[in-house]
C-alpha positions as CSV (number, residue, x, y, z in Angstrom):
1,M,0.0,0.0,0.0
2,R,1.1,3.5,-0.7
3,E,1.5,6.2,1.9
4,A,-1.5,8.2,2.9
5,E,-0.1,11.6,1.8
6,D,0.8,11.0,-1.8
7,F,-1.4,11.0,-4.9
8,S,-1.7,9.6,-8.4
9,V,-3.0,11.0,-11.7
10,L,-4.8,8.5,-14.0
11,S,-6.2,8.7,-17.5
12,Y,-7.6,6.2,-20.0
13,A,-6.8,6.1,-23.7
14,T,-6.6,3.2,-26.2
15,H,-4.8,5.5,-28.7
16,K,-3.5,9.0,-29.2
17,E,-6.0,11.6,-30.0
18,G,-6.9,15.3,-29.2
19,S,-4.9,16.8,-26.4
20,F,-3.5,13.4,-25.2
21,A,0.2,14.1,-26.1
22,S,0.3,17.5,-24.4
23,L,-1.5,16.1,-21.3
24,V,1.1,13.3,-20.9
25,E,3.9,15.8,-21.4
26,S,2.6,18.2,-18.9
27,I,2.1,15.6,-16.1
28,P,5.1,13.4,-15.7
29,G,4.2,10.0,-14.2
30,I,0.6,10.1,-15.3
31,R,-0.7,6.5,-15.5
32,I,-2.5,5.6,-18.7
33,G,-5.0,2.7,-18.7
34,G,-6.3,0.8,-21.8
35,W,-3.4,1.7,-24.1
36,G,-3.5,-0.6,-27.1
37,E,-6.6,-2.4,-25.9
38,G,-9.9,-2.7,-27.8
39,W,-12.6,-0.2,-26.9
40,R,-15.6,-1.9,-25.2
41,G,-17.4,1.2,-23.9
42,F,-17.2,4.0,-21.4
43,M,-17.5,1.8,-18.4
44,Q,-14.0,0.5,-19.1
45,K,-12.7,3.7,-17.5
46,F,-14.5,3.0,-14.2
47,E,-13.2,-0.6,-14.2
48,Y,-9.6,0.6,-14.7
49,V,-9.7,3.3,-12.0
50,L,-11.5,1.0,-9.5
51,A,-8.9,-1.7,-9.9
52,Y,-6.1,0.8,-9.2
53,A,-7.9,2.4,-6.3
54,R,-8.4,-1.0,-4.5
55,E,-4.6,-1.3,-4.3
56,Q,-4.0,2.1,-2.7
57,H,-4.0,3.4,0.9
58,P,-7.6,4.5,1.8
59,R,-6.5,8.1,2.0
60,H,-4.4,8.1,-1.2
61,V,-5.7,10.8,-3.5
62,I,-6.6,9.7,-7.0
63,I,-7.1,12.2,-9.9
64,F,-8.8,11.0,-13.1
65,L,-8.5,13.1,-16.2
66,D,-10.0,12.6,-19.6
67,G,-7.2,11.6,-22.0
68,F,-8.4,13.5,-25.1
69,D,-9.9,16.7,-23.8
70,T,-8.0,17.8,-20.7
71,E,-5.5,20.6,-20.2
72,A,-3.4,20.8,-17.0
73,R,-3.2,24.5,-16.3
74,L,-1.4,24.1,-12.9
75,D,0.6,21.4,-11.1
76,P,-1.6,18.4,-9.9
77,A,-0.2,19.0,-6.5
78,E,-2.1,22.2,-6.4
79,A,-5.3,20.3,-7.1
80,V,-4.5,18.0,-4.2
81,R,-3.9,20.9,-1.9
82,R,-7.2,22.5,-2.8
83,F,-9.0,19.2,-2.6
84,R,-7.9,18.6,0.9
85,A,-8.9,22.1,1.9
86,L,-12.4,21.5,0.6
87,G,-12.8,18.6,3.1
88,V,-14.9,16.4,0.8
89,P,-14.3,12.7,0.0
90,F,-15.0,12.8,-3.7
91,L,-15.1,15.8,-6.1
92,V,-16.3,15.6,-9.7
93,S,-16.4,18.2,-12.4
94,G,-19.7,19.8,-13.5
95,V,-21.0,22.8,-15.4
96,G,-21.3,20.7,-18.6
97,M,-23.8,21.1,-21.3
98,E,-26.3,19.0,-19.4
99,M,-26.5,21.6,-16.6
100,H,-28.1,24.1,-19.0
101,L,-31.1,21.8,-19.7
102,P,-34.4,22.3,-17.9
103,E,-34.1,20.6,-14.5
104,L,-37.0,18.1,-15.4
105,L,-35.2,16.9,-18.5
106,A,-31.8,16.8,-16.9
107,R,-33.2,14.6,-14.1
108,R,-35.1,12.3,-16.5
109,V,-32.6,11.9,-19.3
110,F,-29.2,12.2,-17.5
111,M,-30.5,11.2,-14.0
112,C,-28.9,14.4,-12.6
113,Q,-29.1,14.8,-8.8
114,S,-30.1,18.1,-7.1
115,D,-29.6,21.1,-9.4
116,S,-26.3,20.1,-11.0
117,C,-25.0,17.4,-13.3
118,A,-21.7,15.7,-12.9
119,N,-19.2,15.3,-15.7
120,T,-17.2,12.0,-15.3
121,G,-14.4,13.2,-17.5
122,L,-12.7,14.9,-14.5
123,Y,-12.9,13.8,-10.9
124,M,-10.7,13.0,-7.9
125,G,-11.1,11.6,-4.4
126,Y,-9.6,9.5,-1.7
127,A,-9.1,5.9,-2.7
128,E,-11.7,4.6,-0.3
129,A,-14.3,7.0,-1.7
130,V,-13.3,6.3,-5.3
131,C,-13.9,2.6,-4.6
132,L,-17.3,3.2,-3.1
133,V,-18.5,5.5,-5.9
134,L,-17.3,3.4,-8.8
135,E,-18.4,0.1,-7.3
136,T,-21.9,1.6,-6.9
137,A,-21.8,3.0,-10.5
138,L,-20.7,-0.4,-11.9
139,A,-23.4,-2.2,-10.0
140,S,-26.2,0.3,-11.1
141,D,-28.9,-0.8,-13.5
142,N,-27.4,0.8,-16.7
143,A,-28.2,-1.2,-19.8
144,L,-26.9,1.7,-22.0
145,E,-23.4,1.1,-20.7
146,D,-23.1,4.9,-20.2
147,D,-20.7,6.0,-17.6
148,Q,-22.4,9.4,-17.1
149,R,-25.8,7.9,-16.5
150,A,-24.3,5.1,-14.2
151,F,-22.5,7.7,-12.2
152,E,-25.6,9.8,-11.6
153,L,-27.5,6.7,-10.6
154,A,-24.8,5.9,-8.1
155,R,-24.7,9.5,-6.9
156,G,-28.4,9.3,-6.1
157,R,-28.0,6.1,-4.1
158,L,-25.1,7.2,-2.0
159,P,-25.4,9.3,1.2
160,R,-25.6,13.1,0.6
161,G,-22.2,14.6,0.6
162,T,-20.4,11.5,-0.7
163,V,-20.0,13.0,-4.1
164,V,-19.6,16.8,-4.5
165,V,-19.8,18.6,-7.9
166,D,-17.1,21.3,-8.4
167,A,-19.7,23.9,-9.4
168,D,-17.3,26.7,-8.4
169,C,-14.6,25.4,-10.7
170,E,-12.0,25.3,-7.9
171,I,-10.2,22.4,-9.5
172,F,-12.1,21.4,-12.6
173,H,-13.6,23.6,-15.3
174,N,-15.4,22.2,-18.3
175,L,-15.3,25.1,-20.8
176,N,-18.3,26.0,-22.9
177,A,-17.9,27.5,-26.4
178,Q,-17.4,31.1,-25.1
179,E,-15.0,30.1,-22.3
180,A,-12.9,28.1,-24.7
181,R,-11.8,31.3,-26.3
182,L,-10.4,32.7,-23.1
183,S,-6.8,32.5,-22.1
184,P,-6.2,29.7,-19.7
185,D,-4.3,32.1,-17.4
186,S,-7.5,34.0,-16.9
187,L,-9.2,30.9,-15.3
188,R,-8.8,29.7,-11.8
189,A,-9.2,25.9,-12.1
190,V,-6.2,23.5,-12.1
191,F,-7.6,21.3,-14.9
192,L,-9.6,22.5,-18.0
193,G,-11.9,20.2,-19.9
194,R,-12.5,21.1,-23.5
195,N,-14.9,18.2,-24.2
196,G,-13.6,17.5,-27.7
197,R,-14.5,21.1,-28.7
198,G,-18.1,20.0,-28.1
199,M,-18.3,17.2,-30.6
200,L,-18.0,14.2,-28.2
201,Q,-20.2,15.7,-25.6
202,S,-22.9,16.6,-28.2
203,W,-22.8,13.1,-29.7
204,R,-23.1,11.5,-26.3
205,A,-25.9,13.8,-25.2
206,G,-27.7,13.2,-28.5
207,R,-27.4,9.5,-28.0
208,R,-28.9,9.7,-24.5
209,W,-31.7,11.9,-25.8
210,A,-32.4,9.6,-28.7
211,T,-32.4,6.5,-26.5
212,H,-34.7,8.0,-24.0
213,F,-37.2,9.8,-26.2
214,S,-37.4,6.9,-28.7
215,R,-39.5,5.2,-26.0
216,V,-41.7,8.3,-25.7
217,L,-42.2,8.4,-29.5
218,A,-42.9,4.7,-29.6
219,A,-45.6,5.1,-27.0
220,E,-47.1,8.1,-28.9
221,A,-47.0,6.1,-32.1
222,L,-48.7,3.1,-30.5
223,L,-51.5,5.3,-29.1
224,S,-51.9,7.1,-32.4
225,L,-52.2,3.8,-34.3
226,L,-54.8,2.7,-31.8
227,A,-56.8,5.9,-32.3
228,V,-56.6,5.5,-36.1
229,A,-57.7,1.8,-35.8
230,L,-60.6,2.7,-33.6
231,G,-61.6,5.5,-36.0
232,A,-61.4,3.3,-39.0
233,T,-63.5,0.6,-37.2
234,W,-66.1,3.1,-36.2
235,A,-66.2,4.5,-39.8
236,V,-66.6,1.1,-41.4
237,F,-69.4,0.0,-39.2
238,S,-71.0,3.5,-39.0
239,L,-70.5,3.7,-35.3
240,P,-70.1,6.9,-33.3
241,L,-66.6,8.5,-33.8
242,P,-64.8,10.0,-30.8
243,C,-64.0,13.6,-30.9
244,C,-60.3,12.9,-31.8
245,A,-59.3,16.4,-32.9
246,A,-60.4,18.0,-29.7
247,Q,-59.4,15.3,-27.2
248,A,-57.2,12.5,-28.6
249,F,-54.1,14.6,-29.3
250,P,-54.1,16.5,-26.0
251,A,-54.5,13.1,-24.2
252,L,-51.6,11.7,-26.2
253,L,-49.5,14.8,-25.5
254,A,-50.2,14.7,-21.8
255,M,-49.3,11.0,-21.6
256,C,-46.0,11.6,-23.3
257,C,-45.1,14.5,-21.1
258,L,-45.9,12.4,-18.0
259,F,-43.8,9.6,-19.4
260,A,-40.9,11.9,-19.9
261,A,-41.1,13.3,-16.4
262,T,-41.5,10.0,-14.6
263,P,-38.4,7.9,-13.8
264,S,-40.1,4.8,-12.5
265,P,-41.2,2.2,-15.1
266,A,-44.1,1.1,-12.8
267,A,-45.3,4.7,-12.5
268,V,-45.1,5.0,-16.3
269,G,-47.4,1.9,-16.7
270,V,-49.9,3.4,-14.3
271,L,-49.9,6.7,-16.1
272,F,-50.3,5.0,-19.4
273,L,-53.4,3.2,-18.2
274,L,-54.8,6.4,-16.5
275,S,-54.2,8.4,-19.7
276,L,-55.8,5.8,-21.9
277,S,-58.8,5.6,-19.5
278,A,-59.1,9.4,-19.5
279,F,-59.0,9.4,-23.3
280,A,-61.7,6.8,-23.5
281,Y,-63.9,8.6,-20.9
282,S,-63.5,12.0,-22.5
283,A,-64.2,10.8,-26.1
284,T,-67.6,12.1,-27.1
285,P,-69.5,10.8,-30.1
286,V,-69.9,13.3,-32.9
287,L,-71.6,11.1,-35.5
288,G,-74.8,9.2,-35.0
289,N,-75.8,10.3,-31.5
290,V,-74.4,13.8,-31.6
291,G,-72.8,15.2,-28.5
292,E,-70.6,18.0,-27.5
293,C,-66.9,17.7,-27.2
């Protein structure tokens, strides 16, 4: 086991890309995981850091930096000094693109906790806390194999204060498009994250949005087809037709909004049945026995 007072800087890269070369040059002794290995997914990074953390002293400080998008503005020792002064067990970067989303969508799509989203490209903590957080993340129900989503799920399950987001950019600062034009010397943080100039982050965010809302669209399409089928049946057999224009589409829209806002699959099922029942109840015949919508 290592002594309690030292620290390690880790990164993960299977090949050279982006700012990798300058990062390695600026931090002598940085440990690179995954080099030359096949890429299986973002969870590989958690597995690598966890395996390393398990071999360290519980109070050994571990810093993880994204291999392709990180710039070290100051010496990592300064990051360790600031980290110990904060008195937290685990610090993760924030202020990424997700934090600018409406809170409801940030919670549903990215599983963000409280009013901030974590960015797993930059984080640090004591080895014991790193083990706890990453073990919880790897054990989370995360069929998408998405490190960001798994991390937020773990963050929500751990006691409050276990994971702290560096919202004040004391150590980590993920730059947005405007901040990226500034001189690094004008910023306070030790490490700057440039997020692949927005491309990787946008792609990953788009993938999460598409995966999540594909279910919403599928539910909407199913109900729409049901409405069309019922309408065709009523037309063929000259039966009363529901007032679809006035009530079907608002009911469908309401159901989809509730689906997007509800994290529990069981609650989604209940809301689906309630919405369908409300639609059936509210439909008023406009042909045959004429009624008001």
